PLY file of the C-alpha trace (Angstrom):
ply
format ascii 1.0
element vertex 248
property float x
property float y
property float z
element edge 247
property int vertex1
property int vertex2
end_header
62.20 54.05 17.95
59.95 54.53 14.91
61.47 51.15 13.40
60.45 49.42 16.38
56.99 50.66 16.13
56.64 49.94 12.52
58.08 46.43 13.26
55.53 46.11 15.94
52.41 47.17 14.10
53.61 44.98 11.07
53.52 42.13 13.48
50.44 42.89 15.15
48.60 43.27 11.88
49.58 40.01 10.22
48.64 38.16 13.69
45.20 39.90 13.13
44.70 38.64 9.60
46.06 35.21 10.53
43.68 34.95 13.16
40.66 36.06 10.88
42.08 33.69 8.14
41.79 31.11 10.76
38.19 31.97 12.24
36.96 32.39 8.44
38.20 29.06 7.39
36.99 27.14 10.71
33.44 28.96 9.82
33.36 27.90 6.55
34.10 24.57 7.50
31.66 24.26 10.09
28.90 25.90 7.91
29.40 24.00 5.27
29.53 21.00 7.19
26.44 21.87 9.09
24.39 22.49 5.96
25.34 19.74 3.86
24.76 17.07 6.60
22.47 14.48 5.88
21.70 11.03 7.79
19.62 8.39 6.11
18.21 5.01 7.35
17.52 2.23 4.18
15.75 -0.56 5.55
14.43 -3.31 3.22
12.70 -6.84 4.85
12.23 -9.79 2.04
10.23 -12.68 2.73
10.90 -15.87 0.18
8.85 -18.97 0.23
8.75 -21.78 -2.74
5.28 -22.86 -2.16
2.02 -20.84 -0.85
1.54 -20.41 2.86
-2.00 -19.87 4.43
-2.88 -17.79 7.39
-0.07 -16.15 7.75
1.20 -14.05 10.97
4.96 -12.86 11.18
6.15 -10.59 13.75
9.46 -8.89 12.42
12.18 -7.02 14.10
12.26 -3.34 12.94
15.48 -1.25 13.62
14.68 1.19 16.85
16.73 2.62 19.40
16.63 1.90 23.23
13.20 3.64 23.28
11.78 1.73 20.44
12.29 4.96 18.43
13.66 5.67 15.01
12.90 7.64 11.63
12.27 3.91 10.41
9.38 3.37 13.06
8.06 6.61 12.09
8.00 6.03 8.43
6.16 2.39 9.10
3.90 3.91 11.53
2.59 6.67 8.84
1.98 3.38 6.58
5.14 4.78 3.95
5.95 1.38 3.03
6.50 0.20 -0.34
6.10 -3.14 -1.66
3.45 -4.14 0.62
0.83 -6.44 -1.23
-2.66 -5.09 -0.97
-4.22 -8.08 0.89
-1.50 -7.55 3.70
-1.97 -5.61 6.95
0.56 -4.39 8.41
0.84 -2.77 12.34
3.94 -2.05 14.71
3.87 -3.35 17.87
6.12 -2.25 21.29
7.05 -5.10 23.36
9.32 -3.06 25.71
12.29 -5.15 24.85
12.08 -4.34 20.91
9.84 -3.12 18.26
8.06 -5.70 15.91
6.35 -5.03 13.14
3.16 -7.49 12.33
2.66 -8.91 8.99
-1.01 -10.66 8.32
-2.11 -12.04 5.09
-4.24 -14.70 3.88
-1.55 -16.35 1.89
1.91 -15.57 0.30
3.58 -17.37 -2.53
2.40 -19.85 -5.60
1.42 -22.91 -6.10
3.36 -25.30 -8.09
3.28 -25.30 -11.87
3.49 -28.32 -13.79
5.56 -29.80 -10.54
7.74 -27.24 -10.43
8.03 -25.07 -7.21
7.42 -21.01 -8.07
9.54 -18.68 -5.31
7.90 -16.23 -4.44
9.95 -13.15 -2.89
8.22 -10.05 -1.37
10.27 -7.19 -0.28
9.57 -4.01 2.35
11.24 -0.85 1.96
11.64 1.99 3.78
13.98 5.10 3.56
13.74 7.53 5.97
15.59 10.90 6.87
17.13 11.58 10.19
17.24 15.06 11.86
20.43 14.38 13.88
23.67 12.82 13.36
23.57 9.58 13.45
26.19 7.41 15.80
27.54 5.40 13.00
30.05 3.96 16.05
28.26 3.00 18.68
24.68 2.07 16.92
23.66 -0.68 19.22
23.88 1.99 22.18
22.72 5.08 20.61
21.19 4.55 17.07
18.76 2.10 15.67
19.46 -1.92 15.10
17.51 -4.97 14.96
16.29 -5.82 18.78
16.53 -7.32 21.05
20.09 -7.69 20.73
21.27 -11.22 22.70
24.87 -12.32 23.05
26.65 -9.68 20.87
30.31 -10.49 20.64
32.70 -8.97 18.44
33.79 -11.24 15.18
36.35 -10.79 12.49
35.26 -8.34 9.68
34.96 -10.35 6.38
38.10 -10.32 4.34
36.10 -9.29 1.31
34.95 -6.43 2.91
35.84 -3.44 0.81
34.90 -0.27 2.79
38.56 -0.11 3.96
37.94 3.72 5.07
37.97 3.66 8.79
38.27 1.27 11.57
35.24 -0.87 11.01
33.95 -3.05 14.01
31.85 -6.78 13.24
29.55 -8.11 15.29
27.34 -10.89 15.91
24.14 -11.35 17.87
20.96 -13.09 18.34
17.39 -11.97 18.10
14.46 -13.62 17.27
11.43 -13.51 14.79
7.82 -14.99 15.28
6.27 -16.93 11.97
2.78 -18.64 12.16
1.42 -20.08 9.13
0.25 -23.67 7.70
2.27 -24.96 4.69
3.23 -27.94 2.73
5.67 -30.09 4.50
8.08 -29.44 1.45
7.96 -25.80 2.20
11.06 -23.89 2.44
10.73 -20.16 3.75
13.18 -17.62 4.45
13.21 -14.20 5.89
15.62 -11.66 6.17
16.52 -8.01 6.86
19.02 -5.37 6.33
19.50 -1.51 7.72
21.92 0.78 6.15
22.44 4.24 8.28
24.52 6.89 6.56
25.81 10.38 7.28
27.16 11.71 4.22
28.47 15.55 4.06
30.30 17.44 1.59
33.34 20.15 2.57
35.51 20.11 -0.23
34.82 17.05 -1.51
32.02 14.35 -0.47
32.29 12.03 2.54
30.49 9.60 4.84
30.26 7.20 7.67
27.93 4.37 7.92
26.75 1.00 9.98
25.37 -1.59 8.74
22.70 -4.23 10.17
21.23 -7.34 8.89
19.53 -10.46 10.45
18.75 -13.57 9.15
15.79 -16.32 9.97
17.02 -19.62 9.81
15.45 -21.63 6.50
12.08 -23.05 7.87
10.76 -26.33 6.38
7.18 -27.22 6.27
4.57 -25.35 8.33
5.62 -23.14 11.69
3.91 -21.69 14.66
6.35 -19.85 16.67
9.47 -17.83 17.59
12.60 -18.90 15.46
16.16 -18.31 16.26
17.39 -15.28 14.17
21.03 -14.16 13.52
21.84 -10.63 13.78
25.19 -9.07 12.26
26.49 -5.34 12.94
29.53 -4.02 10.99
30.02 -0.21 12.82
32.30 2.68 12.04
32.88 2.67 8.43
33.98 5.48 6.88
35.58 9.12 7.71
35.28 10.60 10.88
37.40 13.59 10.41
34.71 16.12 10.08
33.93 18.45 12.58
32.01 17.87 15.56
28.85 19.40 15.90
26.32 19.05 18.78
23.29 19.33 16.70
0 1
1 2
2 3
3 4
4 5
5 6
6 7
7 8
8 9
9 10
10 11
11 12
12 13
13 14
14 15
15 16
16 17
17 18
18 19
19 20
20 21
21 22
22 23
23 24
24 25
25 26
26 27
27 28
28 29
29 30
30 31
31 32
32 33
33 34
34 35
35 36
36 37
37 38
38 39
39 40
40 41
41 42
42 43
43 44
44 45
45 46
46 47
47 48
48 49
49 50
50 51
51 52
52 53
53 54
54 55
55 56
56 57
57 58
58 59
59 60
60 61
61 62
62 63
63 64
64 65
65 66
66 67
67 68
68 69
69 70
70 71
71 72
72 73
73 74
74 75
75 76
76 77
77 78
78 79
79 80
80 81
81 82
82 83
83 84
84 85
85 86
86 87
87 88
88 89
89 90
90 91
91 92
92 93
93 94
94 95
95 96
96 97
97 98
98 99
99 100
100 101
101 102
102 103
103 104
104 105
105 106
106 107
107 108
108 109
109 110
110 111
111 112
112 113
113 114
114 115
115 116
116 117
117 118
118 119
119 120
120 121
121 122
122 123
123 124
124 125
125 126
126 127
127 128
128 129
129 130
130 131
131 132
132 133
133 134
134 135
135 136
136 137
137 138
138 139
139 140
140 141
141 142
142 143
143 144
144 145
145 146
146 147
147 148
148 149
149 150
150 151
151 152
152 153
153 154
154 155
155 156
156 157
157 158
158 159
159 160
160 161
161 162
162 163
163 164
164 165
165 166
166 167
167 168
168 169
169 170
170 171
171 172
172 173
173 174
174 175
175 176
176 177
177 178
178 179
179 180
180 181
181 182
182 183
183 184
184 185
185 186
186 187
187 188
188 189
189 190
190 191
191 192
192 193
193 194
194 195
195 196
196 197
197 198
198 199
199 200
200 201
201 202
202 203
203 204
204 205
205 206
206 207
207 208
208 209
209 210
210 211
211 212
212 213
213 214
214 215
215 216
216 217
217 218
218 219
219 220
220 221
221 222
222 223
223 224
224 225
225 226
226 227
227 228
228 229
229 230
230 231
231 232
232 233
233 234
234 235
235 236
236 237
237 238
238 239
239 240
240 241
241 242
242 243
243 244
244 245
245 246
246 247
């Protein structure tokens, strides 16, 4: 009988030790994950011209969620935008279908020198932190992208894509950009923007997941006075998704 009691007590102690170890390990993983988790948005927009544009007004798509909000929008609202020339005025507009950045400038670009065109590229940059976990698998539904999103469809991801971790999905769609300016008939103007949204954390080694969103305005020639078709591209589900689940 004493032997049975000793064996039973020994098993109980072993089970208790294993239980405590598992709970402690789980709490460590969860606490470490939460304490190290950061979400970031990196946005940039580049306007390029090979001549002088005059009386410029642009309405550029800005990454926002379905309600028109995002950390990027908040930063722009506070005028925390790098690269804005001194004679530019920037203002946010919410159309109900998209959040747009209005850019007003008397001129953009440089005149030709000795008959040679002078290319000017101006890049606006915003870096913002997210206070919540970013949904990098379903950004169109649950995160910030360039809107409106029209005619979205799945496409093959680039074969040259080196981000092999995870199971990324790629999409193309159409959106719109407004450009109003006068320029010489020979002018060539392009506008592009990109967003990279990333969750990163460290438990035993650094890990992350992300999505990328880019838009490209078809090259405009001469002056322009209206909306321009804009191509959108999204790659979601990039990276690791084996982190602990969290509701905050």
